[in-house]
C-alpha positions in Angstrom: 164.7 178.8 178.5 164.8 181.8 176.7 162.7 181.3 173.4 164.4 182.6 170.5 161.8 183.9 168.9 160.7 185.9 171.6 164.2 187.3 172.2 164.6 187.9 168.4 161.2 190.2 168.6 161.8 192.1 172.1 165.8 192.8 170.7 163.9 194.0 167.5 161.8 196.5 169.2 164.3 198.0 171.6 166.2 198.9 169.0 163.5 200.3 166.6 162.7 202.5 169.8 166.4 203.2 171.0 166.8 205.0 166.5 163.2 206.5 167.3 164.0 208.1 170.5 167.6 209.1 169.3 165.2 210.6 166.1 163.0 212.8 168.7 165.5 214.0 171.2 165.2 217.8 170.8 166.9 220.2 170.2 170.0 218.5 168.8 173.1 220.3 166.7 173.0 220.2 163.3 171.0 216.9 163.3 167.3 216.0 162.3 164.5 216.3 165.0 161.1 217.8 165.9 162.0 221.5 165.6 163.8 221.2 162.7 165.9 219.5 159.7 169.3 220.1 161.5 171.6 220.3 158.3 170.0 218.0 156.0 168.0 219.2 152.9 167.2 216.2 152.2 165.7 214.7 155.3 162.7 215.3 157.3 161.5 214.0 160.6 158.9 211.8 159.2 161.7 210.3 156.9 163.6 209.1 159.4 160.5 207.8 161.0 159.5 206.0 158.6 163.0 204.7 158.0 163.6 203.5 161.4 160.2 201.9 161.6 161.2 199.6 158.1 164.0 198.3 159.7 162.4 196.3 162.6 162.5 193.3 160.6 166.1 193.7 159.9 167.1 193.6 163.6 164.7 190.3 164.1 166.3 188.5 161.3 169.9 189.9 163.3 168.7 188.8 166.3 167.2 184.7 165.1 170.5 184.2 163.1 172.4 184.7 166.1 170.8 183.0 169.0 173.3 180.7 170.8 175.4 181.4 167.7 179.3 182.5 168.8 181.1 185.1 167.4 182.6 183.7 163.9 183.3 184.4 160.0 179.7 182.9 159.1 177.8 184.8 161.9 179.6 188.3 160.2 179.0 187.7 156.9 175.4 186.7 157.9 174.8 189.9 159.8 176.5 191.5 156.8 173.9 190.1 154.3 170.6 190.7 156.1 172.3 194.7 156.7 172.5 195.2 152.9 169.0 193.8 152.5 168.2 196.6 155.5 169.6 199.0 153.4 167.1 198.3 150.7 164.6 198.3 152.6 165.6 201.8 154.2 166.1 203.5 150.5 162.7 202.1 149.2 161.8 204.3 152.6 163.3 207.0 152.4 162.9 207.1 148.3 166.6 206.7 148.3 168.2 208.7 151.1 170.5 207.5 153.7 168.9 207.9 157.0 170.3 205.2 159.3 173.2 203.3 157.1 175.4 203.6 160.1 173.2 202.5 162.8 172.3 199.3 160.9 175.9 198.7 161.3 176.2 199.5 165.4 172.6 198.2 166.6 173.2 194.9 164.1 176.5 194.0 165.8 174.6 194.6 169.5 171.3 192.8 168.3 173.5 190.1 167.8 175.7 190.0 170.4 173.0 190.2 172.8 170.6 187.1 171.1 174.1 185.6 171.4 173.8 186.1 175.3 170.1 186.2 175.1 169.8 189.4 176.9 171.5 188.0 180.0 175.2 190.5 180.3 176.0 193.7 180.7 176.7 196.7 178.5 180.3 196.1 179.0 180.6 192.1 177.6 177.8 193.0 174.7 180.3 195.5 173.8 183.3 193.2 173.4 180.9 190.7 171.9 180.3 192.4 169.2 183.4 194.1 168.7 184.7 190.1 168.6 181.8 189.7 165.5 183.0 192.7 163.6 186.8 191.8 163.8 185.8 189.0 161.3 185.9 190.1 158.0 182.9 190.4 155.5 184.1 188.6 152.0 181.0 189.9 150.6 181.2 193.7 150.9 180.9 195.8 148.1 183.5 197.5 147.0 182.6 200.8 147.2 184.2 204.5 148.3 181.7 206.2 150.9 181.9 209.2 152.0 182.6 208.2 155.5 185.9 205.8 153.6 186.5 209.1 151.9 186.9 210.8 155.6 189.1 208.2 157.4 191.2 208.0 154.6 192.1 211.7 153.7 192.2 212.6 157.9 193.6 209.0 159.2 190.8 208.5 161.6 189.4 205.8 162.9 185.6 204.9 161.3 182.2 202.9 162.5 184.2 199.6 161.5 187.2 200.4 163.6 185.1 201.7 166.6 183.0 198.7 166.3 186.0 196.2 166.3 187.2 198.4 169.0 184.4 197.6 171.6 182.3 201.2 171.4 185.0 202.9 173.0 183.5 206.2 173.0 180.3 204.0 174.2 181.8 202.3 177.1 183.5 205.7 178.4 181.6 208.8 177.3 178.2 208.1 176.5 177.0 205.4 178.6 178.9 206.4 181.5 177.3 210.4 182.1 173.5 209.1 181.2 174.2 206.9 184.4 175.8 209.7 186.5 173.0 212.1 184.7 170.0 209.5 185.8 171.6 209.0 189.1 172.1 212.4 189.8 168.8 213.0 189.1 168.5 215.0 185.4 165.4 213.6 183.1 166.0 210.7 181.0 165.6 213.4 178.0 168.2 215.8 179.5 170.8 213.1 180.6 170.7 211.6 176.6 171.4 215.3 175.4 174.6 214.6 177.7 175.1 211.7 176.7 175.1 212.9 173.0 177.4 215.9 174.0 179.8 213.8 175.4 180.2 211.6 172.1 179.8 215.0 170.1 183.1 216.2 172.1 185.5 213.4 171.6 184.5 211.2 168.4 186.3 212.2 165.2 183.1 212.0 163.4 183.9 211.4 160.1 180.0 212.7 158.8 181.1 216.1 160.5 184.9 215.3 158.7 183.2 214.9 155.3 181.2 218.3 155.8 183.2 220.4 157.5 187.1 219.2 157.2 189.1 219.1 160.4 188.0 223.1 160.8 184.8 221.3 161.7 185.6 218.5 163.5 187.4 220.7 166.2 184.9 223.6 166.0 182.5 220.5 167.1 184.4 219.3 169.4 185.4 222.0 171.5 181.5 223.7 171.4 180.5 220.0 172.7 182.7 220.5 175.8 182.0 223.7 176.4 178.7 223.2 177.3 179.5 219.8 179.2 182.2 221.9 181.0 180.0 224.6 181.8 176.3 221.9 182.7 174.8 224.5 180.0 172.1 223.2 177.4 170.5 226.8 177.4 172.8 227.0 174.3 171.7 224.3 172.3 169.4 225.8 169.8 172.7 228.9 169.0 174.9 225.9 168.6 172.2 224.3 166.2 172.2 227.2 164.4 176.0 227.5 164.1 176.0 224.3 163.4 173.7 224.6 160.4 175.3 227.7 158.9 178.9 225.8 158.8 176.2 222.4 157.5 178.2 219.8 160.2 176.1 217.5 160.9 177.6 214.4 163.6 175.7 212.0 162.4 178.4 209.4 163.5 177.7 210.5 166.7 173.5 210.1 166.6 174.5 206.5 165.8 176.6 205.8 168.8 173.6 207.9 170.7 171.1 205.3 169.7 173.4 202.3 170.3 174.1 204.1 173.9 170.1 203.9 174.2 169.8 200.4 172.7 172.3 199.3 175.5 170.6 200.8 178.5 167.4 199.4 177.2 168.7 196.0 177.7 170.0 196.8 180.8 166.5 197.5 182.0 165.0 194.3 179.8 167.6 192.3 181.5 166.4 193.4 185.0 163.0 192.9 184.4 164.0 189.5 183.1 165.2 188.6 186.0 162.7 190.2 188.3 160.2 188.2 186.7 162.0 184.8 186.2 160.1 183.9 183.5 160.3 182.1 180.2 158.9 184.8 178.0 161.1 188.1 177.9 159.4 190.9 178.3 160.4 194.9 178.2 157.2 196.9 179.1 
């Protein structure tokens, strides 16, 4: 038997670790990393780190409430309630700056899915279970016109909500396969994560980019990322960052999905460790 507290703690630990890994990955175009603030004047590495750490309890509660449940409207609304409480904690930690709202959504759903399955299914199944949860409506969502919603309405693209409802196709088709492929081909873990991020930027209709740069900015970022992918040229990343900053572009949606990709990869390692140890306690160390 898997203990719900042990599993929930492990999942929350992994979720926060994934956010920190995404943040610490350097260099990243237009995004906060260990070198600079990217295109964000109101964010720093320290603020983002504080935000990530502050969300541990949020992910723990999402995992705890989902343990042995099934996707349902009840569960969707409980996760939404916990997520909105988590947003308040985030804003308190960052003095009102939105750092991880999108990540609370994507990682929260995947955390719930992992808890439902007690951490014992593969990444694809987790994505589809998370998608099942996301398809239920949360009747208590505040009616807010966010920047992401504005971009979705203006440019007729899918946003974070639809991405989740479709079982995270950009993770399943692009970021996770390239992460695994690069690791199998001898790339370092850090390098593989850079390629994974570029794959997301090249393929995702990122509403954060659309909000800042319109369709022209989105096409610019997609083509730039694809060019580096095709050439397998990461030496140009600092210049890409400079070019994104000049155009005020920040692929925040891609960053959120990279954190989710890292999380799924970590969950797979957790499952392997659990099976190899064949113990009742869940461990990921």
